[in-house]
C-alpha positions as CSV (number, residue, x, y, z in Angstrom):
1,M,-34.8,11.6,16.2
2,K,-36.3,8.5,17.9
3,T,-38.2,7.7,14.7
4,F,-34.9,7.8,12.8
5,W,-33.3,5.2,15.1
6,F,-36.4,3.0,15.1
7,L,-36.5,3.0,11.3
8,F,-32.7,2.4,11.1
9,L,-33.0,-0.6,13.4
10,L,-36.1,-1.9,11.6
11,A,-34.2,-1.7,8.3
12,L,-31.1,-3.4,9.8
13,A,-33.0,-6.2,11.6
14,P,-33.6,-8.6,8.6
15,A,-29.9,-8.5,7.8
16,L,-29.0,-9.4,11.4
17,W,-31.5,-12.2,11.4
18,A,-30.3,-13.7,8.2
19,I,-26.8,-14.2,9.6
20,E,-26.5,-17.6,11.2
21,P,-23.4,-18.4,13.2
22,L,-21.4,-21.2,11.7
23,D,-20.5,-24.1,14.0
24,F,-17.7,-26.5,13.1
25,A,-17.0,-29.9,14.6
26,D,-13.3,-29.2,15.0
27,R,-10.5,-26.9,13.8
28,S,-9.7,-29.0,10.8
29,E,-13.3,-28.5,9.5
30,E,-13.0,-24.8,9.9
31,V,-9.7,-24.7,8.1
32,R,-11.2,-26.8,5.2
33,F,-14.1,-24.3,5.1
34,Q,-11.8,-21.3,4.9
35,K,-9.7,-23.0,2.2
36,L,-12.8,-23.5,0.1
37,L,-13.9,-19.9,0.6
38,R,-10.5,-18.7,-0.7
39,E,-10.8,-20.9,-3.8
40,L,-14.3,-19.6,-4.8
41,R,-15.1,-16.2,-6.2
42,C,-17.9,-13.9,-5.1
43,L,-20.5,-13.7,-7.9
44,Q,-21.3,-10.0,-7.1
45,C,-17.9,-8.6,-6.3
46,Q,-16.2,-10.6,-9.1
47,N,-12.7,-9.8,-7.9
48,Q,-13.0,-11.1,-4.3
49,S,-13.0,-14.5,-2.8
50,L,-16.0,-15.6,-0.8
51,A,-13.8,-15.3,2.3
52,D,-13.1,-11.6,1.6
53,S,-16.5,-10.5,0.3
54,E,-19.1,-8.9,2.5
55,A,-21.9,-9.0,-0.2
56,N,-25.2,-10.7,0.7
57,V,-24.7,-13.1,-2.1
58,A,-21.3,-14.2,-0.7
59,G,-23.0,-14.7,2.7
60,G,-25.6,-16.9,1.2
61,L,-22.9,-19.0,-0.6
62,R,-21.0,-19.3,2.6
63,Q,-24.1,-20.7,4.3
64,E,-24.7,-23.1,1.4
65,I,-21.1,-24.3,1.5
66,H,-21.4,-24.8,5.3
67,R,-24.6,-26.8,4.9
68,Q,-23.1,-29.0,2.2
69,M,-20.0,-29.6,4.4
70,Q,-22.3,-30.6,7.3
71,S,-24.1,-33.0,5.0
72,G,-20.8,-34.8,4.3
73,K,-20.0,-33.6,0.8
74,S,-16.4,-33.4,-0.3
75,D,-14.7,-30.3,-1.6
76,D,-15.0,-31.5,-5.2
77,E,-18.7,-32.2,-4.8
78,I,-19.3,-28.7,-3.4
79,K,-17.3,-27.1,-6.2
80,A,-19.2,-29.2,-8.8
81,F,-22.5,-28.1,-7.3
82,L,-21.5,-24.4,-7.5
83,V,-20.1,-24.8,-11.1
84,A,-23.3,-26.5,-12.2
85,R,-25.3,-23.7,-10.7
86,Y,-23.2,-20.6,-11.5
87,G,-20.7,-21.7,-14.1
88,E,-16.9,-21.9,-14.0
89,F,-16.7,-18.2,-13.2
90,V,-17.2,-19.1,-9.5
91,L,-13.8,-20.9,-9.5
92,Y,-10.7,-18.8,-9.0
93,N,-8.6,-21.4,-10.8
94,P,-10.8,-23.0,-13.5
95,P,-9.5,-26.2,-15.1
96,V,-7.3,-26.0,-18.1
97,K,-9.3,-27.2,-21.1
98,Q,-10.1,-25.9,-24.6
99,S,-12.6,-23.3,-23.5
100,T,-10.1,-21.8,-21.0
101,W,-6.9,-21.9,-23.0
102,L,-7.1,-18.1,-23.7
103,L,-7.6,-17.5,-20.0
104,W,-4.6,-19.6,-19.0
105,F,-2.1,-18.9,-21.8
106,G,-3.4,-15.6,-23.3
107,P,-1.4,-13.3,-20.9
108,G,1.8,-15.2,-21.6
109,A,1.2,-15.1,-25.3
110,I,0.5,-11.3,-25.2
111,L,3.7,-10.8,-23.2
112,L,5.7,-12.9,-25.7
113,L,4.3,-11.1,-28.7
114,G,4.9,-7.7,-27.1
115,G,8.5,-8.6,-26.4
116,L,9.0,-9.8,-29.9
117,A,7.4,-6.6,-31.3
118,L,9.7,-4.6,-29.2
119,V,12.8,-6.4,-30.4
120,V,11.8,-6.0,-34.0
121,H,11.0,-2.4,-33.5
122,L,14.4,-1.7,-31.9
123,K,16.3,-3.6,-34.7
124,K,14.4,-1.6,-37.4
125,R,15.0,1.6,-35.5
126,G,18.8,1.0,-35.5
127,Q,19.1,0.2,-39.2
128,P,17.6,3.3,-40.7
129,A,20.0,5.5,-38.7
130,T,23.0,3.8,-40.3
131,A,21.4,4.0,-43.8
132,A,20.6,7.7,-43.3
133,A,24.2,8.5,-42.2
134,A,25.5,6.7,-45.4
135,S,23.2,8.7,-47.6
136,T,24.2,12.0,-46.2
137,D,27.9,11.2,-46.9
138,D,27.1,10.9,-50.6
139,W,25.9,14.5,-50.8
C-alpha cells in the first residue's frame, strides 16, 4: 500500500510543480485578467473559457497571458498574439468579416428559413382540405 501512495504522489508531483501562483499588482489587474480569460476559449475543451477549464493547455495559456500582462501588453496585443498562434478559434467572439459571416448570421438565417418553410407548409396544408371537401360534394 505504501508503494501505491508513493507512486501516486510521484505521478502527481510534476503537475503540482507546474502550477505557479499568479501575483497581481492590484485588484484591477486581476479583474482585467479574469475578463480576458472569459473572452478566450480553451483549445482542448472547445466549449469552455480559459477561466472555466481545468485542462493543462488552459493552465499554460493562463500562465502565458499573465506573463504578457506583466510585460505590459494590452488586451488587444495579447489577443492578437493568441490568434496569430492558434487562429480565431481561440476567441469566443470572433470579429465579423467575410470568413465569419456564416458563424454570425447562419443561425438567424436558418431560423428565418425554418419559419418561412413552416408558414408555407401550414398554408399548403389548409388548401388541400378545402379542395378535397369540394371534390367529395361533387360525387
